[in-house]
C-alpha positions in Angstrom: 32.4 15.4 -50.8 34.9 14.5 -48.3 38.7 15.3 -48.8 39.7 12.4 -47.0 39.0 10.4 -50.2 41.7 12.3 -52.1 45.4 11.1 -52.3 47.1 12.2 -49.1 49.1 15.6 -49.4 52.3 13.9 -48.3 51.8 11.5 -51.3 51.0 14.1 -53.7 54.1 16.1 -52.7 56.3 13.0 -53.1 54.9 12.2 -56.4 55.5 15.5 -57.9 59.0 15.9 -56.1 58.0 19.0 -54.4 59.5 20.6 -51.5 59.1 23.9 -49.5 60.7 27.0 -50.6 62.3 28.7 -47.8 62.6 31.9 -49.7 59.1 32.3 -50.4 58.2 31.5 -46.4 56.6 28.0 -47.1 55.8 25.8 -44.5 53.1 23.1 -45.6 50.3 22.3 -43.3 49.2 18.5 -44.3 46.8 17.8 -41.6 43.3 18.2 -42.8 41.9 18.3 -39.2 43.7 21.7 -38.7 42.8 23.1 -42.0 39.3 22.3 -41.5 39.6 24.2 -38.1 40.9 27.1 -39.9 38.1 27.2 -42.2 35.6 27.0 -39.2 35.7 30.5 -38.0 34.6 31.8 -41.2 31.2 30.2 -40.9 29.0 28.5 -43.5 31.1 28.7 -46.8 28.7 26.8 -49.0 28.3 28.8 -52.3 30.3 31.9 -51.1 33.5 32.8 -53.2 36.6 32.8 -51.1 40.2 34.0 -51.8 43.1 31.9 -50.4 46.8 33.3 -50.7 49.7 30.6 -51.0 47.7 27.5 -51.2 50.9 25.3 -51.7 50.0 21.5 -52.0 46.4 22.3 -51.2 45.6 21.5 -47.7 43.4 24.5 -46.7 42.1 24.4 -50.3 40.8 20.9 -49.9 39.2 21.9 -46.6 37.5 24.9 -48.2 36.3 23.1 -51.2 35.0 20.4 -49.0 32.7 23.2 -47.2 31.3 24.3 -50.5 33.2 27.4 -51.2 34.3 28.4 -54.7 38.0 29.3 -54.2 40.2 31.6 -55.7 43.7 30.1 -54.9 46.6 32.6 -55.7 50.0 30.9 -55.8 53.2 32.6 -56.5 55.1 29.2 -56.8 54.2 27.8 -60.1 55.5 24.4 -59.2 52.3 23.8 -57.3 49.8 24.6 -60.0 49.8 21.2 -61.4 49.2 19.6 -58.2 46.3 21.7 -57.5 44.6 21.5 -60.8 43.1 18.2 -60.2 41.1 19.6 -57.3 39.0 21.7 -59.7 37.6 18.6 -61.3 37.0 17.0 -57.7 35.1 20.2 -56.7 32.8 20.3 -59.7 34.8 23.4 -61.2 34.6 25.4 -57.8 38.4 26.1 -58.1 40.0 29.1 -59.9 44.0 28.9 -60.0 45.9 32.1 -60.5 49.7 32.2 -60.7 51.1 35.4 -59.4 52.2 37.6 -56.4 49.3 38.0 -54.3 51.0 41.6 -53.3 50.5 42.7 -57.0 47.2 41.3 -57.7 44.1 43.6 -58.3 41.5 41.7 -56.4 38.6 43.6 -57.5 39.7 43.1 -61.5 40.1 39.5 -60.6 36.8 39.0 -59.2 35.0 41.1 -61.9 36.6 38.8 -64.6 34.9 35.5 -63.2 31.8 34.1 -64.7 28.9 36.1 -63.4 30.9 39.2 -62.7 31.0 40.8 -59.3 33.0 40.2 -56.3 31.0 37.2 -54.9 28.5 34.7 -55.4 25.2 36.3 -54.3 27.0 39.9 -54.4 28.5 39.5 -50.8 31.9 40.6 -49.8 34.5 37.9 -50.6 36.2 36.5 -47.3 40.0 35.8 -47.3 40.9 32.6 -45.5 44.6 31.8 -45.8 47.6 30.2 -44.3 49.8 33.2 -45.2 53.6 32.7 -46.2 55.3 34.2 -43.4 57.5 36.6 -45.3 54.5 38.6 -46.7 51.7 38.1 -43.9 52.0 41.8 -42.7 52.0 43.6 -46.1 49.0 41.6 -47.1 47.2 42.3 -44.0 47.9 45.9 -44.5 47.0 45.7 -48.2 43.5 44.3 -47.2 42.6 46.5 -44.4 42.8 49.4 -47.0 40.6 47.5 -49.3 37.4 48.4 -50.7 34.0 46.9 -50.4 34.9 43.8 -52.4 36.8 42.3 -49.1 34.7 40.6 -46.7 36.0 39.0 -43.2 39.3 37.5 -43.2 40.4 34.4 -41.4 44.3 34.5 -41.5 47.2 32.3 -40.2 50.5 34.4 -39.0 53.4 33.8 -37.1 52.2 33.5 -33.4 54.2 36.7 -32.7 52.4 38.6 -35.5 49.1 37.4 -34.6 49.6 38.5 -31.0 50.6 42.1 -32.2 47.3 42.2 -34.2 45.2 41.5 -31.2 46.9 43.5 -28.8 45.4 45.9 -26.4 46.9 49.3 -25.1 49.7 48.8 -22.6 50.8 45.5 -23.5 54.3 44.8 -24.9 52.7 43.5 -27.9 50.6 46.8 -28.6 51.8 48.7 -31.7 50.7 50.2 -35.1 49.6 46.8 -36.4 47.1 46.5 -33.6 45.9 50.0 -34.2 45.3 49.7 -38.0 43.8 46.2 -37.7 41.3 47.2 -34.8 40.5 50.4 -36.9 38.7 48.3 -39.5 38.0 44.9 -37.9 37.0 43.0 -34.6 40.3 41.1 -34.2 40.3 37.8 -32.4 43.2 35.0 -32.0 41.2 31.9 -32.5 43.9 29.2 -31.7 47.6 28.5 -32.1 49.3 25.7 -34.1 52.7 24.3 -33.3 55.6 23.9 -35.4 55.4 20.0 -35.8 52.1 20.5 -37.6 54.0 21.7 -40.5 56.3 20.3 -43.1 59.2 21.6 -42.6 58.5 22.6 -39.2 59.1 26.4 -38.6 61.1 27.7 -35.6 58.1 29.3 -34.0 54.5 28.4 -33.4 51.7 29.9 -35.7 48.2 31.5 -34.6 44.9 31.9 -36.5 43.4 35.1 -36.3 39.8 36.3 -37.4 39.3 39.8 -38.5 35.6 40.8 -38.8 34.7 43.9 -40.2 33.6 46.8 -37.8 30.1 48.4 -38.4 31.8 51.6 -38.0 35.5 51.2 -39.6 37.6 54.2 -39.4 38.0 55.4 -43.2 41.2 57.3 -43.3 43.7 54.2 -42.8 46.5 56.2 -44.6 46.5 59.0 -42.0 46.4 56.4 -39.3 49.2 54.6 -40.8 51.2 57.7 -41.0 50.7 58.9 -37.3 51.2 55.1 -36.0 54.6 54.9 -37.9 55.8 57.9 -36.3 54.4 57.2 -32.5 55.6 53.8 -32.5 58.8 54.4 -34.5 60.3 55.9 -31.2 57.8 53.9 -28.7 60.3 54.8 -25.7 59.8 58.5 -26.3 57.2 60.9 -25.2 54.7 61.6 -28.0 55.8 65.2 -28.2 59.1 64.2 -29.3 58.1 61.1 -31.2 55.8 63.0 -33.5 58.5 65.6 -34.4 59.0 63.7 -37.7 55.1 64.6 -38.7 55.5 68.2 -37.5 57.8 70.3 -35.3 54.7 71.6 -33.3 53.7 68.3 -32.4 52.3 69.5 -29.0 49.9 71.7 -30.9 48.8 68.2 -32.8 48.4 66.3 -29.6 46.5 69.1 -27.8 44.1 68.9 -31.0 43.6 65.5 -30.4 43.2 65.7 -26.6 46.0 63.7 -26.0 48.7 64.5 -23.2 51.9 65.4 -25.0 53.8 63.3 -22.2 52.1 60.3 -22.9 53.7 57.5 -24.8 52.4 55.6 -27.9 51.5 52.4 -26.1 49.2 54.1 -23.8 47.1 55.6 -26.4 43.8 53.5 -27.3 42.0 53.2 -30.6 39.9 56.5 -30.2 42.9 58.3 -29.2 44.7 57.4 -32.3 41.7 58.2 -34.3 41.5 61.6 -33.1 45.3 61.9 -33.6 44.8 61.0 -37.4 41.9 63.6 -37.7 44.2 66.3 -36.2 47.0 65.2 -38.7 44.7 65.4 -41.6 43.3 68.8 -40.5 47.0 70.0 -40.1 48.0 68.8 -43.6 44.9 70.3 -45.1 45.6 73.6 -43.5 49.3 73.7 -44.6 48.1 72.7 -48.1 46.2 76.0 -48.4 
């Protein structure tokens, strides 16, 4: 099966009179060589169930189906459903189209509603491979970081600036709460960048592919980590003893319990430090509730 045998994506868009909706953050990737590169970091996809968000005209969808995956494509823009439907017959019924908002989709219920039940072919967690719409990339990532065992490794395209924030290390300008949250659950790696001219219409900035592979020991309390990083990085130029006062008036006690110097700033604290701070916050809130 070769996606090059299909009508070109550009011809399909013209035939259906479709254009990108800027309000939905749409920028179409029409080069199959690039969409195949996006699929590559996920490894062998033959026989696997994969979730794709925002397929648009189906460039990445074609690459995933060509690789042998069973694709669940969730598309908010109903205009693209008729364009995508023929890919199901071409792939011998390996495409499930869902018209809806990915932020509101209940993925476990959706996966269990498929023939055979269960989250994936063979019982494996379900990878997510997507060229994400720019305007929902970050909230979708946070949603999936909090997901249960149905969710497998992720290969996602973001704006380059967002991708750099996800993989950033302590002490760098890009380091912030997104890096802490992502790296609490996953090993995050920036795979490659894609220039604006690869898209139709071209965005004003470059994009980048990030692979997020689950850690063997992911931190389980992401809600607590989200709370402390929101406070810590919300006033990142301040010392933590001041920045964390939105959590508790006695921020120094919280920091001392976590083994963090109260005069430190958020960008200096590594993953282990933020985990310790989240645990101290959990203990503090539990004690306050009794």
